[in-house]
C-alpha positions as CSV (number, residue, x, y, z in Angstrom):
1,M,19.0,8.4,-16.2
2,E,19.5,5.3,-18.4
3,K,15.8,4.1,-19.0
4,Y,15.4,7.3,-20.5
5,A,18.6,6.8,-23.1
6,E,16.8,3.4,-23.8
7,G,13.4,4.5,-24.4
8,C,11.0,7.3,-25.6
9,F,13.5,10.6,-24.2
10,V,16.2,10.3,-27.1
11,Q,13.2,10.8,-29.5
12,G,11.8,13.7,-27.8
13,R,8.5,11.5,-27.0
14,I,6.7,9.6,-24.1
15,E,4.5,7.4,-25.5
16,N,6.2,3.8,-24.3
17,L,6.7,5.7,-20.6
18,L,3.1,6.6,-19.9
19,P,0.8,3.4,-18.9
20,K,-2.3,2.5,-21.5
21,R,-5.2,3.8,-19.6
22,L,-3.4,7.2,-18.8
23,K,-2.9,7.3,-23.2
24,A,-6.6,6.7,-23.3
25,A,-7.5,9.1,-20.9
26,A,-5.2,11.7,-22.6
27,D,-6.8,10.9,-26.3
28,M,-10.4,11.6,-25.0
29,I,-9.0,15.0,-23.8
30,P,-10.1,17.9,-26.2
31,F,-7.4,21.2,-26.1
32,Y,-7.6,23.2,-23.2
33,D,-5.5,26.3,-22.4
34,T,-4.7,25.2,-19.6
35,V,-5.2,22.1,-18.5
36,C,-4.9,20.6,-14.1
37,D,-3.7,16.9,-13.4
38,I,-4.4,16.1,-10.2
39,G,-2.1,13.6,-8.4
40,C,0.5,14.1,-11.5
41,D,2.9,11.1,-10.0
42,H,5.8,11.4,-12.7
43,G,4.0,14.0,-14.5
44,Y,3.9,11.9,-17.9
45,L,0.3,12.6,-18.4
46,S,1.1,16.3,-18.6
47,I,4.1,16.1,-20.5
48,Y,2.2,13.6,-23.0
49,L,-0.4,16.0,-23.0
50,L,1.6,19.0,-23.9
51,Q,3.4,17.3,-26.7
52,Q,0.5,16.5,-28.2
53,K,-1.0,19.6,-28.2
54,K,-3.9,19.0,-26.1
55,A,-2.9,21.6,-23.6
56,H,-1.0,25.0,-23.6
57,H,-0.2,24.9,-20.0
58,M,-0.3,21.8,-17.2
59,I,-0.6,22.3,-13.7
60,A,0.6,19.6,-12.4
61,M,-0.3,18.9,-8.9
62,D,0.1,16.5,-5.7
63,V,-0.4,16.2,-2.6
64,N,3.2,14.4,-1.7
65,R,6.0,16.2,-2.6
66,G,8.4,13.0,-3.6
67,P,5.2,12.9,-6.9
68,L,6.1,16.6,-7.8
69,E,10.2,16.4,-7.4
70,R,9.7,13.4,-10.3
71,A,7.3,15.5,-12.0
72,A,9.7,18.3,-11.9
73,E,12.6,16.6,-12.6
74,N,10.8,14.8,-16.0
75,A,9.5,18.3,-17.1
76,R,13.3,19.5,-17.4
77,L,14.2,16.3,-19.1
78,F,11.6,16.7,-21.7
79,G,11.9,20.0,-22.2
80,M,8.7,21.0,-20.9
81,E,9.4,22.7,-17.7
82,E,8.3,26.6,-18.7
83,R,5.0,25.5,-19.5
84,M,4.6,22.6,-16.3
85,E,3.7,24.3,-13.6
86,L,4.1,22.3,-10.4
87,R,2.1,22.9,-6.9
88,L,2.0,21.0,-3.3
89,S,-2.1,20.8,-3.3
90,D,-4.7,18.7,-1.4
91,G,-6.8,18.7,-4.9
92,L,-8.3,21.5,-6.3
93,K,-7.2,23.7,-3.1
94,K,-4.3,25.6,-4.7
95,V,-6.1,26.4,-8.0
96,S,-8.0,29.6,-8.2
97,P,-11.6,30.5,-9.6
98,G,-11.1,30.6,-13.5
99,E,-7.7,29.7,-13.5
100,A,-7.8,26.7,-15.4
101,D,-10.5,25.3,-18.0
102,F,-9.7,21.1,-17.3
103,F,-8.9,18.8,-14.9
104,V,-7.8,14.9,-14.3
105,C,-8.2,12.7,-12.1
106,A,-7.0,9.5,-13.0
107,G,-5.7,6.4,-10.8
108,M,-7.4,7.1,-7.4
109,G,-10.6,6.0,-5.4
110,G,-13.8,7.3,-6.7
111,K,-14.9,8.6,-3.1
112,L,-11.7,10.8,-3.7
113,V,-12.5,12.1,-6.7
114,M,-16.0,13.5,-5.6
115,K,-14.1,14.7,-3.0
116,I,-12.1,16.9,-5.1
117,M,-15.1,18.1,-7.0
118,S,-17.1,18.9,-3.8
119,D,-14.3,20.8,-1.6
120,H,-14.2,23.4,-3.8
121,P,-17.4,23.8,-5.5
122,R,-16.3,27.3,-7.1
123,V,-13.2,25.9,-8.8
124,T,-14.9,22.9,-9.7
125,A,-17.8,25.3,-11.0
126,S,-15.6,27.3,-13.1
127,M,-14.0,24.9,-15.0
128,K,-15.2,23.7,-18.9
129,G,-14.8,19.7,-18.1
130,A,-13.0,16.9,-16.3
131,L,-11.8,13.7,-17.3
132,L,-12.8,10.9,-14.6
133,Q,-11.3,7.9,-14.2
134,P,-12.2,6.4,-10.8
135,Q,-10.5,2.8,-9.4
136,S,-14.1,2.4,-7.3
137,D,-17.2,3.6,-6.9
138,I,-17.6,4.0,-10.4
139,G,-21.7,3.9,-10.9
140,A,-21.6,6.7,-7.6
141,V,-19.1,9.0,-9.3
142,R,-21.5,8.1,-12.6
143,R,-24.0,9.4,-10.3
144,F,-22.2,12.3,-8.9
145,V,-21.4,14.2,-12.2
146,Y,-25.2,14.1,-12.8
147,E,-26.6,15.5,-9.4
148,L,-24.0,17.9,-9.6
149,G,-25.4,19.2,-12.8
150,W,-23.1,17.9,-15.3
151,H,-23.2,15.3,-18.0
152,I,-21.1,12.1,-19.4
153,E,-19.9,13.2,-22.9
154,Q,-18.1,10.2,-23.8
155,E,-16.9,7.2,-22.5
156,D,-13.8,4.8,-22.5
157,I,-12.9,1.7,-20.9
158,V,-9.5,0.2,-21.2
159,F,-7.8,-3.3,-20.2
160,E,-4.3,-3.2,-19.0
161,Q,-2.2,-6.6,-18.4
162,D,-0.5,-6.4,-15.7
163,G,2.9,-7.8,-17.0
164,G,2.5,-11.0,-15.3
165,G,2.9,-13.1,-18.7
166,R,-0.5,-14.2,-18.9
167,K,-3.5,-12.2,-19.7
168,T,-4.4,-10.9,-16.1
169,G,-4.8,-7.4,-15.5
170,K,-7.3,-4.8,-14.9
171,Y,-10.2,-3.1,-16.4
172,Y,-10.5,0.7,-16.3
173,P,-13.2,2.8,-17.4
174,L,-12.8,6.3,-17.5
175,F,-15.2,9.6,-19.0
176,L,-15.4,12.6,-20.1
177,A,-17.8,14.5,-18.0
178,V,-18.8,18.6,-19.2
179,P,-21.2,20.9,-17.5
180,G,-24.9,21.2,-18.5
181,R,-27.8,19.2,-17.7
182,E,-29.3,15.5,-18.6
183,E,-31.7,13.2,-17.0
184,T,-30.3,11.0,-14.7
185,P,-29.2,7.7,-16.8
186,S,-30.3,4.4,-16.2
187,E,-29.4,2.2,-12.9
188,E,-27.7,0.1,-15.7
189,E,-26.0,2.9,-17.2
190,L,-25.2,4.5,-13.9
191,A,-23.4,1.0,-13.2
192,Y,-21.7,0.3,-16.6
193,G,-21.9,3.6,-18.5
194,S,-24.1,4.6,-21.9
195,L,-24.0,2.3,-24.5
196,E,-24.4,5.4,-26.9
197,K,-21.5,7.0,-25.6
198,Q,-19.5,3.8,-24.9
199,R,-15.9,4.3,-27.3
200,N,-15.0,0.7,-27.5
201,P,-18.0,-1.0,-27.0
202,G,-16.2,-5.1,-28.2
203,I,-14.2,-4.0,-24.7
204,L,-16.4,-3.1,-22.5
205,Q,-18.4,-6.5,-22.9
206,D,-15.6,-8.6,-22.4
207,F,-15.7,-6.1,-19.1
208,L,-19.7,-7.6,-18.2
209,H,-18.5,-10.7,-19.1
210,Y,-15.4,-10.6,-16.4
211,Q,-17.9,-8.7,-13.9
212,M,-21.1,-11.7,-14.7
213,K,-18.0,-14.9,-14.0
214,I,-17.2,-12.8,-10.2
215,K,-21.1,-12.1,-9.9
216,C,-22.3,-15.5,-10.1
217,E,-19.1,-17.1,-8.5
218,A,-20.1,-14.6,-5.2
219,Q,-23.7,-15.6,-5.6
220,A,-23.2,-19.3,-5.6
221,E,-21.6,-18.9,-2.4
222,V,-24.1,-17.2,-0.6
223,Q,-27.1,-19.2,-2.3
224,N,-27.5,-21.9,0.5
225,S,-26.9,-19.7,3.3
226,T,-30.0,-19.0,6.1
227,A,-28.1,-16.1,7.5
228,E,-30.0,-12.3,6.8
229,R,-27.0,-11.1,5.3
230,A,-26.3,-13.7,2.9
231,R,-29.9,-13.8,1.9
232,E,-29.7,-10.0,1.2
233,R,-26.4,-10.2,-0.5
234,F,-28.2,-12.8,-2.6
235,I,-30.8,-10.5,-4.0
236,Q,-28.4,-7.6,-4.5
237,L,-26.3,-9.7,-6.6
238,K,-29.1,-10.9,-8.7
239,I,-30.0,-7.5,-9.6
240,E,-26.6,-6.3,-10.7
241,I,-26.7,-10.0,-12.5
242,E,-29.6,-8.8,-14.0
243,E,-28.6,-5.4,-14.9
244,I,-25.4,-7.1,-16.8
245,E,-27.8,-8.8,-19.0
246,T,-29.6,-5.9,-19.5
247,V,-26.5,-4.4,-21.0
248,L,-25.4,-7.3,-22.7
249,L,-28.2,-7.6,-24.3
250,Q,-27.8,-4.1,-25.8
251,I,-24.2,-5.0,-27.0
252,S,-25.5,-7.7,-28.9
253,K,-28.7,-5.5,-30.4
254,V,-25.9,-2.9,-32.3
255,S,-23.6,-5.6,-32.9
256,R,-26.0,-7.4,-35.0
257,E,-27.6,-4.1,-36.1
258,N,-23.8,-3.4,-37.4
259,G,-22.9,-6.9,-39.2
260,G,-21.7,-8.2,-36.1
261,S,-18.5,-5.7,-35.2
262,F,-18.4,-2.4,-34.0
263,A,-18.0,0.7,-36.0
264,E,-14.7,2.5,-35.3
């Protein structure tokens, strides 16, 4: 395992192996005794949470055996095999109510995140919170959290470069969800998150400008079409652009109140 000798394993750390989006997820998680990592892949997040004392015990789970085998090997390499339990599980299926305090769903589609939380309602209801990082249907996941009787306590957004040598990559919104009812946010907040709960409003601003560019380009493509579907798409894009403009105005207001910069 040469890459470990060249990387962090010789130092007993795992930071350089952990993608930026997963490190941001880990940094948002408070301490819990037992945490479930759903879709654990190589097990890097579980190992990092143990090293950072964010959890006393990890249940690393995946629906496929291959990732679990890699996670088991990494747990041994980093000396975490006694504190990191591995389970072949479809979502929360192999977790009993009250067995864990918190779970992580990162790096999967939003529909799958919602399915995982709804397939085993007694297990979900027994949890004290979850870190969610859906890759799609992000607004729908936020709405689902509030319909579940939970709310979003804190948000973050990360831009991770793809390593291609240019400033290209992807934005990853993530949020800490906890039990407890709150009023359902506005459509703008469901789509893009609450500015008051956002840890990095500057990155959110970049993301919104990026989204604005994409939607304006899409709107230009359909604006001259007489097809009914194209007209409906044009109207929907107009609504989404107005939502982005609303959030950008809020960010600009906060920035002015902070003297042109965002508070740390």
